[in-house]
N, C-alpha and C positions, 0 to 999 in steps of 0.2 A: 302108746304114747309114753315117752320118757319123762319121768318126773324126778327132778333133782333140785336140791336147794341151792339157789344161786345167791348166796350172801355177797354183799359188797366185799371185794377182796381186802384183806388186811395186808397192806404193803409192807414187806420186809425190807426196810430201807437199807439195812446193812448189806443186802445182796447187791446193791447198786453203788455203795460208797467206795468199794475198793477195786472197781473195774479199771485195771490199768491198760493204757495203750501208749506204748513208748514212754515219752516224758510226761504225758498228760493223764487226766482222769475223765471218765464219762460224766459230764456235768449235767445232773438232772435236778438241780436246785429249783427249777421252775416247774417240776413235775412231769415234764415231757422228755421222752427218750429218743423219739424219731420225729424229725421234721422234714416233710416234703412240701415244697412250695413252687407252684407254677411249673410243674414238670411236664414236658412234652416230649414224645418219642414218635418218630415217623419211620415207617418201613416202606420203601418204594412208593411213596405218595400216600400211604395209608397211615393215618394218625392213630397209633395204638393208645397213647396217653395224650390228653389235651388239656394243658394248663391245670393239671391235677394238684391239689393241695390236701395234705393229710397229716394229722398229728396223732401220735400214739403215746400214751402216758406210761410212766414207769410202773411196772406191775400189772398193767392192764391186760385183759383178755379181749381182744377185738375180733369181730367176725366180719369178713368181707364177702359180699354176695354180688351177683350180677350175671347177666346172660353171657353165653359164649361170645368172645370178642370184646368184652367190656373193658379189658385191660388188666385183669387180676394177675395173670402170669407175668406180664411185662412189668407191672409194679414191683413184684418180688424180684425180678431180674435186675431192676434198677437199684433196689436197696442192697442187693448182694454184689453188685459190681459186674454182673454178667452183661448188662446192657447200659450204654452211656446215653443219657438223655440229650436231646438237641438243645433244650433250654431248661432252666429251673435250678433249684438247689436242693440238696439232700444232706441233712446233718444228723449225726449220732450224738445226742446230747447237744449242749450249747456250742461246742467248739470243734468237733471232729467232722471234717468235710469228707463225706464218703466218696464224692466225685473225684477226689485226688488219690484214691486208694484202689488197689486191684482186689480181686476176689479173695485171695489168700489173706491179705492184710485186713480186710473187712471181717473175715471169719475169726482171725486172731484177736481183733478188737472186741468181739463179743456178740456177733450176729450170726446165728445158725439157721440153716434151712433144711426142711424135710420135704422131699418131693413126694408125689402121689404114690409112685410105685416103690415099695420097700427094696432097698439094696443092701441086704445083710450078707455076710459071708457064710453061706450055707454049710460049708465043710467044717467050719469052726464051731465050737460050743457057744452057747449064749454068753457065758462068762468071758470067753476069749474075744468075742465081738466087742464087748464093753471095754475089755482091756486094750484092745487095738485102738479104740476111739479115745483113749485117755489124752488129755491135753498135756503133751510132753514133747521133748526133743525127739524128732522123727528121723534124725540123720542115721545113716547106715551103721556107723560105729556105735552111736548111742543105743540103737535098737538091739545090736548084738549083746551089749552089756546090760541091757535094761532088766531090772528086777523090781517087782512091786514092793512098795513100802507099806507100812501099816495104814497110813492115811489114804493111800490109793485103794487098798483093799476095802477099807471102810466105805469109800465113795462108791465102789462097785456094788458092795452089799446094800447100801442105801438105795442105789439106783435100781437094783434088782427088785427090792421091796416096792419102790414107787411104781414100777411098771408091771408088777404082779407076776414076775417070772423067777422068783427065788427057787422054787421047787424044780425048775427046768434049767438051772444054771449050768449043769454038766452035760446037758443034751445038745446035740448038734442043731444048729439053727434051721437046717433043712427040714426037720421034722415038724417045725412049728406050723400052726394054722396061719392063714393070711393075717388075721387080726393080731396074733402074737408076734408075727414078724413086724407089723407096724409099730407095736409097742416097743419091740427091741430097737427099732431104728430111732424111735423117740428117746429111748434110753441112751443110745449111742450119741445122740445130739446133746443130751444132758451131761454126758461125760466131758464135753467140751466146755461146760460151765458158761453157756451163753447168757447174756442179759436179755437178748431179744431172740425169740424163736419164730420162724416163719413156717407154718405147717399147711401143706397143700393137700386138700381133700383126704383127710385122715381116715374117714370111715367108708370110703368107696369099696364095695365088695365085701363088707363085713356082715356077719350075722347080727340079729337084733341084740343079742346078749353082748357081743363084742362092741357094738355101737354104744351101749350103755356104759360099758367099762371104759371106753375111750373118753366118753364125756366126763366120767369121774376122774380119770387120770389128768385131763387138761384142767379141770376145775381145781384139782389139788395143787397145780403148779402156779396158778394165778397169785399175784402178790409177791412171788419169788422171782418170776421172770415176766417180761412183757411177751405176750403171745399173740400172733396174728394168724387167724385161721381162715383159709379159703375153703368153702364147702358148698355143695349144691343141695345137700340133704337139709331141708328146712326144719324138720322135726328135731334133728340133731342140733342145728343152730339155735333153735328156740331153747333147747335144754341147757345150753352153756352161755348164751349171750347176755351181757349187760348192755352192750352198745354194738349196733350193726351199722356198717357203712355199705351203701349200695353204689356200685359203679355202673356207669352206662356211657358207652361211646368214649371211653378213656377219661371220664371226669367223675367226680363225686356227685351223684344225683341227690342223695339225702343221707342223713345219719339219724339214729335214734334207737329206741328200744325195738324189739322185734314186733310188738303190737303196732308201734308208730309207723314203722316202715311198711308193714303188711297192709296197713289201712291208708297209705299214701296213694292217691290216685295215679301219680306218675309211676310209682313202682308197679302198681297193678297193671298199668298199660304196657310197660316195657319188659316186665319180668315175671311177676307172680301169676298174672292172668286172673280170670274170674273176678 
């Protein structure tokens, strides 16, 4: 059983104050950074999301659970612009309409996503993977002339420390364990300095020790970023969750603490069993 202290996150408001998107700023004055209201998505007659409404607070670590087909992946696809909903609204802060933006613009605005399978560059070193992920001008000419400045080196150093890979900075990513590759990819996401991180099944295939370290890593980030975690490992969810949202048939079934949702008869019936 994983036992970690889950203190209420101390929100680093400065992390959200300066998030620029073109002419505007991500407006989190009301405490909420992601708004999804009455979102529906259908594929060939199957309704993957059904009038779903969800609100994520600035600095919150939210866990999403639900059986296969509940709509978790589609929800992430909608937030990141991969899938356009049939109906509903999706806002980043008070004023940024994500449905008017493509995937690249949404990422640039400050929403990052980590998929289940790590996709690091195995022939490059851990340091080089983080360098490549830097939020910088990626044009061919700029890339040819690019040199790290002191601030960027400091950011890479801080990220290496955060993900626990400082001692492996000069090693090729291909030699890392599965868990270490997952942490490296989280580090690559952090290099983009997102305000919202969507993390899909981060502990699948990990050892017990790696699961514990991943819980510690994600808990260390709450308050500095808003993090949405999709995961099937209930022990891991219990170790990190303040608030859990349960999806079922494309809608929010219930929300609450892990104890509250585990003891909800509807959740027991549709997902947790027993």
